[in-house]
N, C-alpha and C positions, 0 to 999 in steps of 0.2 A: 401765748403772750399777746398783750394788747400793745400794738405798735402804732406810733404816729408817723405819717409820711410827710417829711419836710422836703417838698418837691423841688424847690428853688425856682427863681424867676425865669431863668433861661430854659429850663426843662418844661415848666408849665406853659410858657409862651411859644417856644419853637419846637420842642421835642416831647410832646405829651405822651408818645408811645413808650418812652422810657419810664415815666411814672407808672403807667399801666403795667409795664413789665415787672417792676419792683413789687407791685401789689400781687400780680399773678404768681410770682415765685414764692413769696411769703405765705400767701393763702394756700398754695399747694403743699407747703410744709406744715399747715395747720394753725397758722397764726391769724389773729384778727388785726386788720390794717385799717386805720381811719385817717381821713384827711381833714384836719382842722381848718375850717374856712377862714378863720381869723388870721392865719399866717400871712406874712408879707415878706419883703426883702430882708435878708440878714444884715444888710448895710455894708457889705464888703467893698463895693465900688466906691461908696462915699468914703469909707475908712482909708482905702488905698490911695485915694486922691487927696487926702488931707482933711476931709470934712468929718473929723472925729465927733464933733458935737452933734452933727446931723445924723450920724450913725447910731447914737445912743438910744433914741426912741425906737429905732428899728430892732435893736437888740432886746430892748425891754419888751416890745410887743411879741417877738418870736418866743422868748422864754415863757411869757404868759400863755401863749397859744398852745404850747405843748405841756402844760402842767398836767400831771396826773397819769401820763403814759409810762408804761414800764420801760419802753425803749423808744427812741426816735431814730428813724433811718433817713438818709439822704443819698441820692444817686450822684453826689458831687463831692469829690475830695476837696475841691476848692472851698465850697461853702462850709463843709465840715471843719476845715482848717480855721476858717474865720471864727467859728464857735469856740473851738478848742484853744486857739492861740490868742485871740483878741477880745472876746467877750469879757474875760476876767479883767483885762487891762482897761476896757471901757468902764466897767463897774467901779474899778478902783479910782480912775480919774474923776468920775462923777462924785465920789465920796458917798455913794448910796449903799449903806450896809445891807438894806433889804434886797436890793438888786444883786449885790455881791453874793449873798446867801443863795438866792434863787439861781444865779449863774453857776455857783459851785455845785448845786444839785443837778442842774440841767446838763452840764458839760459831760459828765461820765455816762449819761444815758443816751448821748447823741453819737451815732455811729455812721460812718461811710458804709455803703451797701455791702461791699465785699468783706469788710471787717466784721460786720454784724453776722453775716452768714458763716464765714470760715472760722473766726476767732471767738465770737460771743456765743453763737448757737452751736458751733462745732460741726457744721454741715458743709461738705464740699460737693457731694453728689446731690444736686437738686432735681434730678430727673430730666435734664436737658438733652436735646438731640439736635446737632447742627453739623451736617456732613460737608464741611467746607474747610479750606486752608486759611487759618487765622493767625495774625500776629498781634501782639499786645504792646501798646504805647503807655508806659507809666508816666502819668502827668506829674509835673513838678511838685504840686501840692501833695499828691499822694506819696511821692517818693521822698521829698525833702522835709515836709512839715508833719504830715500825719504818720509817716513811717508804716504804711500798710504792708510793706514787705511783699511776700509772695502770695498773699491771700487771693488776688485775682487769678494768678497762674494756677493755683491749686484748684480753683473752681473751674477754670477752662479745661484743665487736664481731665476732669471728671465728666465732661460733656461727651456723650456717645457720638461717634462719627467725626469729631472735630480733630483736625490735624493742626496742632499748635507749632508754629515755626518761630525761631528767634528773630528779633528785630535788630539789625545792626545799629550800633550806637544808641541803644534803646534809652539810655538815661539822659540823652540830650533833649533840651527843650524844643517844643514845636514852634515857639516864637509868638504865641498868642499873648499870654500875660495880661488879659483884660484890656485896660486902657493903654497898655504898652503898645499894642498893635495899632491903636488909633494915633498915638502920639509919635510913634517911631515906625511908620509903615514900611520903609525901605529895609530897615534892619529886621523887622518882623518877617517880611516876605523872604529875605535871604535865609533866615534860620529855618523857616518852613520848607524852603526848597531843599535844604539838606535832609530834613526829616522825611519828606516825600520821596526823595531819591533812595533813602534807606528802606522805606516801606516797599518800594518797587523792586529793590534788590532781593527782598525776602520772598518775592513771588507769591505773596498772600493774596487771597481773593477778598479778604475782609481785614480791616484794621479796627481793633476795638480799644476802648479806654474806659476809665471810671469817671470821666468828665466830658460832658457834651460840648463845653467851650473849646477844648482842644480838638475834638472831633469836627466841630464846625469849621475851625480854621484849617485843619488838615484836609477835610473833605472838599473845601472850596478849591484848594490847589490841585487835588486829585482830579476833580471834575474838569477844571480848566485844561489839564493835560490829557483829558480823555483817557485816563489810565485804565478804567474798568474796575478799579479797586473800590469797594464799598466801605463805608464807615458805619459801625454799630456800637452802641453802648453795651457794656458788659451785661447789664440786666436784660437787654433784649435778646442776647444770645442765650442766656440761661433760661429765659422764659419759653424758648422754642422747644417743642416736643415732637416726637415722631408722628403723633396723631394730628398735629397742626399742619404738617407738611403735605 
């Protein structure tokens, strides 16, 4: 399958190893992965802050950049939710029938990474090896908007050597919420403190998620507490092999 990598701004800028891991896993499974250089932001920050008109050209550009791919994959449930939930609304508000048709064709081809693997491709064992105690944080977008279900857990359970442990109060928010953390820092920090306490109670060596935004927020708190708990995106765990260790 010819797959386009929608890497997202945060991953491309701050966590490039996640994008590389997505490519490594999919190429290991025999797929051709390409990175359209014309891709830019999906417009989620603008949209969520009320700048819907400014988000429209970003949506238009992203749809055009990924035209022709059999599938589009993103290592971000948050950005995948923007595409699935709000691109159709933006096209409708603009009254642009051409964009509406393009979005209607683009949305079902766009998948969060774990969903593409487990539900679209039907693969859970991707050949990973990661001999560590891991817990999984389901981000709010993956849990409440995309409804990824247990796809990430099925993938983690198939990784050789991995000890998957339950995260207490797993469905609770980590407190990031994009600009919420900037506008409401005290509330955000308090929510994150509860999440970090739950992670530490799990006695995991690593906490993983399908969104680097959550991991960035959680990881900052874990480091400040000198907890020794690492954060890793799901794709980076799946990309590890016995030969690479």
